[in-house]
C-alpha positions as CSV (number, residue, x, y, z in Angstrom):
1,R,0.0,0.0,0.0
2,D,2.8,2.4,0.8
3,I,4.4,1.7,-2.5
4,E,1.2,2.5,-4.3
5,L,0.8,5.8,-2.4
6,A,4.4,6.7,-3.3
7,R,3.8,6.0,-6.9
8,Q,0.6,8.1,-6.8
9,A,2.4,11.0,-5.2
10,A,5.2,10.7,-7.7
11,G,2.7,10.8,-10.6
12,E,1.0,13.9,-9.1
13,N,4.4,15.6,-8.8
14,R,5.2,14.8,-12.5
15,V,1.8,16.4,-13.5
16,R,2.5,19.5,-11.4
17,L,6.0,19.8,-12.8
18,S,4.6,19.4,-16.4
19,E,2.0,22.1,-15.7
20,R,4.7,24.5,-14.3
21,E,6.9,23.9,-17.3
22,E,4.1,24.7,-19.7
23,L,3.2,27.9,-17.8
24,L,6.9,28.9,-17.9
25,A,7.0,28.3,-21.6
26,R,3.9,30.4,-22.1
27,F,5.3,33.1,-19.9
28,E,8.5,33.2,-21.9
29,E,6.5,33.5,-25.1
30,V,4.4,36.4,-23.7
31,A,7.6,38.1,-22.3
32,A,9.3,37.9,-25.7
33,L,6.2,39.3,-27.4
34,L,5.9,42.2,-25.0
35,Q,9.7,42.9,-25.3
36,D,9.2,43.4,-29.1
37,L,5.9,45.3,-28.8
38,D,6.2,48.9,-29.9
39,L,3.5,50.5,-27.7
40,D,4.0,54.0,-29.3
41,T,3.1,52.6,-32.7
42,A,0.2,50.5,-31.4
43,W,-1.2,53.5,-29.5
44,D,-0.9,55.8,-32.6
45,E,-2.6,53.3,-34.8
46,A,-5.3,52.3,-32.3
47,T,-8.9,53.7,-32.4
48,E,-10.3,55.2,-29.2
49,P,-12.1,52.0,-28.2
50,E,-8.9,50.0,-28.8
51,R,-6.9,52.5,-26.7
52,R,-9.4,52.0,-23.9
53,V,-8.9,48.3,-24.1
54,L,-5.1,48.7,-24.0
55,V,-5.4,50.9,-20.9
56,E,-7.9,48.6,-19.1
57,E,-5.7,45.6,-19.7
58,L,-2.4,47.2,-18.6
59,V,-3.4,49.5,-15.8
60,E,-4.6,47.9,-12.6
61,K,-5.1,51.1,-10.5
62,V,-4.8,54.8,-10.7
63,A,-4.8,56.8,-7.4
64,V,-5.3,60.6,-7.9
65,F,-3.6,63.0,-5.4
66,P,-3.5,66.8,-5.5
67,D,0.1,66.8,-6.8
68,H,0.5,63.5,-8.6
69,L,-0.9,60.2,-9.7
70,E,0.1,56.8,-8.4
71,V,-0.3,54.3,-11.3
72,T,-0.1,50.5,-10.8
73,I,0.6,48.6,-14.0
74,A,-0.1,44.9,-14.2
75,G,2.9,43.1,-12.8
76,A,5.0,46.2,-12.0
77,P,5.8,48.4,-9.0
78,R,3.6,51.5,-8.5
79,L,4.7,54.6,-10.4
80,N,4.5,58.2,-9.2
81,V,3.5,60.5,-12.1
82,G,3.5,64.2,-12.0
83,L,0.2,65.8,-13.2
84,A,2.1,67.9,-15.9
85,E,3.6,64.6,-17.3
86,V,0.1,63.5,-18.4
87,G,-1.2,66.8,-19.4
88,L,-3.3,67.4,-16.3
89,G,-1.6,70.6,-15.2
90,N,0.7,73.1,-16.8
91,K,2.7,73.8,-13.7
92,Q,2.9,71.9,-10.4
93,S,2.4,73.7,-7.1
94,Q,5.6,75.0,-5.5
95,N,4.3,73.8,-2.2
96,V,3.8,70.1,-3.0
97,G,5.5,67.5,-5.2
98,V,6.1,63.8,-5.4
99,G,8.5,62.9,-2.6
100,E,8.7,66.5,-1.4
101,G,7.5,68.2,1.8
102,T,4.6,70.5,1.9
């Protein structure tokens, strides 16, 4: 009985290993595709609905603060973005800024 349980466990381990290898291969394919993707060209060629899809698929969260935005991109650390960088303000306040005191 112990031998049969060991064989079953070994078989389950092989299945999990095979699934992990397949996921790794798919991840590598996606990473290679994203590395070669020219987002500037894709954005320029996209229609407004297509641009919305691009943003919705890539951006997980946007937090709006008086002096900056915090943008969380899928699978990446949070980014601090100045309002002027995204066309939301011509000039940032002299009293506040990303990483600065008030």
